[in-house]
N, C-alpha and C positions, 0 to 999 in steps of 0.2 A: 069296431077295432078293439082288441083286448088291451089290457094295461101293458103287457109285455111288449106288444107290437108298438104301442105309443112310446114306450121307454126306448126301444131300439131306434125308432125314427128320430128321437130327440138326440140321442148319442151320435148317430150318423151325422146329424146336422151340425154339431158343434166340434167334432173331432177333425183335425186336419190330418194330412198324410204323415207317415212316420218320419220322412226327412224333415218336414216342417217342425215336428215335435222335437227332433234332435237339435235343430237350430235354435228353437225357443229355449230349450234347456241349456244350450251352450251360452246364450246371451244372459240367461238368468244366472247361471253359475259364475259367469264372468263378473257380473255386478255383486254377487255375494262375496266372491274372492276379493274384489277390489275394496269393498266397504268394511267387510268383517274379517278378512283374512289377516294373517300375521305379517303382511308386508308393511314396511316402514318407509318413511321418506316423503318426498314431494309428490304431487299428483303425477308428474311424468315418470318418476321413478317407480311408483306403484303400478302404473299402467303398463310400463315395460316389463315389470316382474310377472304380472298376470299373463302378459302376452308370451313371455318366455316359458312359463309353466304350461300354458295351453299348447304351444308349439312342441315342447318337449314330450308331452303326452300324445299329441297328434301323430308324430313320426317316431314313436318309441319302437326301437327294433324288435324287442321281445313281444310287444303287443301286436306289431304288424305280422310277426311270425304266427302268432295265435290267430290273427284274422285270416291268414292264408290257410291255416289248418281247418278252421271252421268252414271256409268257402269250399275247400276240397271235400270236406266231409259231406256237405249238402249236395254238391254237384255229383260226386260219386254215388251217394245214396240214391239220388234221383235217377242216375244212369242205371243203377241196379234195379230200381223199381220198374223201369221201362223194359226190362227183359221178360221173356215169356215165362220162364220157370217161376219167377216171383209173382207174376200176374196170376198164374195157376194156383199158387199157394194161397194168395190173398183171397182169391175167389172162393175158396173153401170156407174162410172165416166170414166172408160176406153173406153166407147163407143165413146167418143170424140177424142180418140187417134187413128188415122187412119194411120198415117205415122210418120216419125221422126219429121217433122216440127210442125204438130199439137200437137203431144205428148209433145214436148219441151215447146210449148206455154202454154199448159193446166197445165203441171206439175209446171212450174215456177210461173204461176199466182196463183194457189191454194197454193203453198208452201209459197210464199211471203205473201199471205193473212193470212194464219195461223201463220206465223212468226211474223207478226205485232201484233197478238193477244197474243202469248206466244212463247218465244224462244224454250223452251223445247219441246212443242207440234210441232212446226214448224220443228225442227231438226228431230224428229221421223217420222212425217208425210212425209216430203220430201223424206227421205230414203226409207220408206216403199212404197210409191207411185211409185218412180223410179224403185224399184225392180219389183213391180207388172206390170209395163209397159213392162219391159224386159221379164218377164215370159209370158205375153200375146203374144208378137211377137215370142218368141222362140217356144211357144206351136203351133202357127199358121204358123211357118216356114217362117216368113216375115222378110225382112231386116230392121234393126234399128241401128241408131248410139247410142248405149247404153251409152257411156261415156258422150255424150251431155245431155241425159236424167238425168244422175247422177249429172251433173253440175247444171241442172235446179232444181233438188231436194235439192241442197245445198244453193240455192239463198235466203232462209229464213234468213240465217245468215248475209245477206247483208243489211237487213232492221230492224232486231230485236230490236236494241238499240234505235231506234226512235219509237218503238211501246209501247204497254202497259206493257210490262215486262222489258223494258230497265233498267239496273242496276242503272245508275246514276239518271235517271229520277224518279224512284220509291223512291230512297233514299232522294232526295231533296224535294220530296212531303211529307215526314215524318216531322211532326212538330218538330222544334228544331234541326234537323240534321245539317243544314248549320252552325249554331252557334257552335255546338259541334265539327264540323269538323275543324274549324280554332281557336278555343278558346285556344288551348295549345300554339300556336306560335304567335297569334295576338289577344289578348282579346279585344283591342279597335275595330278592325274590326268586331269581333263576335257580338258586341253590335249593329252595324249598319246594319247588315244583316237581311233580312226578316225571319220570323219564317219558312216559307216553300215556295217552288215554285211549284205551282199545275200544273196538266196535262194540264190545259187550256193555260199555258204559254209555254209548251214544246211539249207534244204529240199532242195536238190539236191547236197549234199555226198555223197561216196562212202559214208560211214558211214550217213547217214540213208537214202539210196536202198537200200542193202543191208538195213538193218533193216526198212524198210517192205516191201520185196519179200519178205523172209523171213516176216514176219507174214502177208502176204497169201496165202502158200502154206501155212504151217504151221497157222495157226488154222482155216481151213475143213477141212483134213484131220483135225485133232483133233476138231472138233465133228461131223464126219461119223462118226468112230469112236464118239464118245459117243452119237450118235443111234442107232447100231446096238445099243447095250446097254441104254439106259434104258427104263423102262416108258412105254407111251403109251396114251392113251384118247381117245375122241371129245371134242374141246374143246366146252365149253358157251358158245358165243358166236354171236350172231345177226349175219346179214349186214346191213350198213348201207349203203343207197343212198338218197339223198333226191331225190325228184323232185316236181314240181308236177303234180298230176293234175286239178285243177278245170278244166272246159271252158267253163263259163258264168260270165261276169263281169258285175258290175253297177257302174255309176257309176265312182267314183275307184279302185275296186279293180282296174280294168283296168291301171292303172299298176303295181300290185303284181305282177301276173301277165304283164305285157308282156315278151315276149322282146326286142322292139326297144329298149325302155327299158333293160332289164338289160344287154344286150350293148353298147349304146352307152356306158353309164356305165363298164362294165368296160374297154371300149376306151380311153376317156379316161384312166383310171387307168394303163392299161398304157403309153399314149403318154407320160405324165409320167415314168414309169420309164425308158423308152427315151431320152427327151430328157436325163434326168439322166446316163445312161450315156454318151451321145455327147458332150455339151457340158461337164458338170461333171467327169466322170471320163475324158474323152478316149478313150472306147472301151476302157478297161482293165477287163475283166470281173472279174478277181480282186479289184481294189480296190473294185469296185462292191458286193460282197456283204457289206454291213454289216447289222446287225439291222433297221434302219429300211427299207432298200431291199429286203431279203428280204420283209419284211411288206408292202411296197408291191406286190411281184410277186405274193405269195400272195393279197392282196386282189383284185387285177385278174383273176387267173386263176380265183379262186373265183367271182367274178361272171360271168365269161365262160362257165365250164363249167356253172354252175347255170342260166344264161340269164335268170332272173328273180329279183326280190327275194324273193318268197315262198319259193321253193325254197332260196335262199341262207340266209334267216333260220331256216328249219326245220333246215337242217344246223348252223347256228350253235347253236341250242338243244340239239341233240344233242351237240355237241362241247364245250360250255362246261363240263360237269361234270368233264372231264378235267384241268382246271387248279385244281380246288379245293384240293388238297394243296399245290400250288405257292404259291398265294396266301397261305397262312398260314406256310408253312415258309421261303420266301425271306427274309422279315424276320428270322427267327430266325438263319439263317446270316449275314445282314448284321450282326446283333448280335455274333456270334462273331468276324467279321472286324474289327469295331470294337475288341473287346477285345484281339485278337491284335496289332493294329497299335499301338494306344495304349500298351499295357503293355510293348512291346518284346520280346514272347515269340518273334516271328519272328526277331529279331536273335539271341536266345539260342540258338534251334535252329541257325541257320545258322552263327553264329560258333563255336558248339561244334563243328560239323563241320569248320570251317576249322582250328581249333586242333589237330586230330588228323590233318590231311591233309598230303600232299606232292604233288608234280607228278603222280604216278601215280594216287593214290587220291582226289584232290580231285574229279574228275568223278563217281566213284562215291558219295562222300559227298554231293555236291550233288544227285545223283539221289535218294538216300534222304531227304535233308532236304526236298526239293521234294515228295516223296510224302507225308511227314508233314504239311507245311504245307497241302497240298491237302485233306486230310481236314478241316481246320478252316476253310480259306478256299477253298471249291470254285469258284474263278473264275480262269481263267488270266490274264486282264488284271489283276485285283486282286492276284494272287500276284506277277506281274512287278513291279507298282508297289512292292510291299513288299519283296520279296526280291531284285529285280534289282540295286539298288545294292550290296548286299553281295556278290553273285556277281561283279559287275565288279571291285570292289575286291580281293576275295580272288584272283581269277584273275590280276590284275595283280601282286600280291605274291608269288604262288607261280610266276609265269611259265608259267601254263597257258593253252592255246589258249582265247580268249574265245568263238569260235563253238561249240567243243565243250562248254564250260561252259554255255552257253545251251541247247544241245540236251540236256544232262544235265537241266536244269531242266524242259524240255519233256517229256522222257520220264517223269520222276517225277510231274509234274503229271497227265499223261494216264493213267498206269498206275493210280493209286489212284482214279480214277473207277470202276473195277470193284469197289472196296470201299465207296465213298461213295455212298449212294443219292440224293443231291441231284439229279443230272442224270438219274437213272432215272425221276424223277417224271413227266416228260412221257410217256415210254413206258408207264408203269403206267397213266396216264390214258387213253391211246388204246387200249391192248390189253386193259385190264381185269384185268391180272395184279397180284399182290401182290409186294412187294419180297422177301419171304422165299422166293418161288417161283423167282425168277431168280438170286438171289445165290449159290446153290451153284454155278451154272454161270459166273457172272462171277468167282467166286473161282478157278475153273479158268483163266479167261482171264488173271486177274491172275498166276497162277503162270507161265504160258507167256510173257506179256509181260515179266515180271521177268527171266526167263532170257535172252530175246532182247535186251532193252535193255542188260543188264549185259554180255553177251557183245560186243555192238557197241561199248560204251564201252571195254572192255578191249582189243579188237583194233585200235582206230584211235587 
C-alpha cells in the first residue's frame, strides 16, 4: 500500500460526518464566546447572551434567504445536469478523461477556470462534471478513483474569491463602499479612503494574475501525478438522465407532457433574465451573476432542456435529496456566525494578528486570520462584513497596501474551503460521495494553495 493510500485511510478513520463537524464547531465556538467574548455579567447572564447570539444567527432572515438561494442553485443545477442536451455536451469534454489521472487534471482545470469567472457556476459545474466522469467509468466498467475526481470538482472554491465574483473584491469596487464600511467607527479614516478599489488593483493585479496562473498550472499537474499512484475501482454510481417517455396523454395531462407549453414557459423565463441583463444591468454580464439571477437562468434552461413539466419534475425529485444536508447544516453555521460576530471573537483574532504585525508581515497574518475566521464563518460576504473594517483600519495604521491586504483576506478565505466541509455539501449531494472520502485530497490542495498564496504575498 502506497503512502497516499495509507494517508487516505487514516483521514477517513478520524473524520466524522459533516453534520457532526458542524455540531462540534458550534459547541467549540459557544465555549470560546462564553469564556473569551465581550459578554459581561454573571454566569447565567453570559450564558443567555451567547444563547441569544446563537439563536439570532440561527434564524437570521437574510441568511435563511441566502440558504434558500443556495439550495435552489444546487437543485436547479442538478436538474439541468439530468437533461439530455447537457449530458451530450459533457460527453464531448469527457473524451479527454481516459483514466483517473487525466480525469482529475481535466476536471480540476475546467472547474478552477469556471470558479474564477463565477463562484456559483464553478460550484455547480465542478459537482456535475465530477459526477458525469463517475457515470462514464461506471457505465464502461472501468476503474476510477472517484473521490479524487470529486475533490478536483471542488477546487473552484479554492480560487473563487480572487476571481470576478469575489465578495470583498466586488464590494470594494462599488463606489463609496469603503467609506461607508468604516464611517461609523472612524469618520476621519473614511474621508481619507478612496471611493473604490477597482478590479485592476485586485483581480487583475500582477500578483493575483500570477498566483491564479500558477495554480491553474500546478494543481492539475499535481492531481495528475496523484491520479497515477492512488488505487482505483469501478465507481458504484448509476447514470442519471431524466426523460419523459409516455406517448399517450389524456385530458389535462396533455399540458404536463406538452413540449410546446414547457418550451414556451422556459422561453418566457429566459426572456425575463435577458431583459434584466440588458436594461437593469446595462449588459454587464459579470455584475449580472448574482444568486437570484443564476437561479433564474438555471430554471429557464432546465425547463427548456427537459422540454415538458413532467420530465422537469422527475429530475427535480431525483435532485432534491442532494440538499438535505445543507438544509439542516446551513442554520448551524449561521448560528456560529452570530456568536462570532456578537461576541467580538473576530475582532480578537484579527486585532491579535495586527498587534504582532509590521508592514512586511501584515498581509501574511491577515491571510492566516482570514483562513481561521473562514472555518467558523464560511461565507465570503459575511466574513468581509465582519473582518473588513478591521483590515482597512489596520492597513491604514501600518501603511500597508489596502488592495494587497484585501487580496490576503480573499486568499485566506478561499484556501480554508479545502478544510471546511460546508461548501462541499453541494458536491457531496450531487456526486453521492462522503466528506471523509474527498478530504484527504482537499488537504493536499490546501497545502499546495497555502504555498502558492504565501509565496505570492511575499514576492509582491
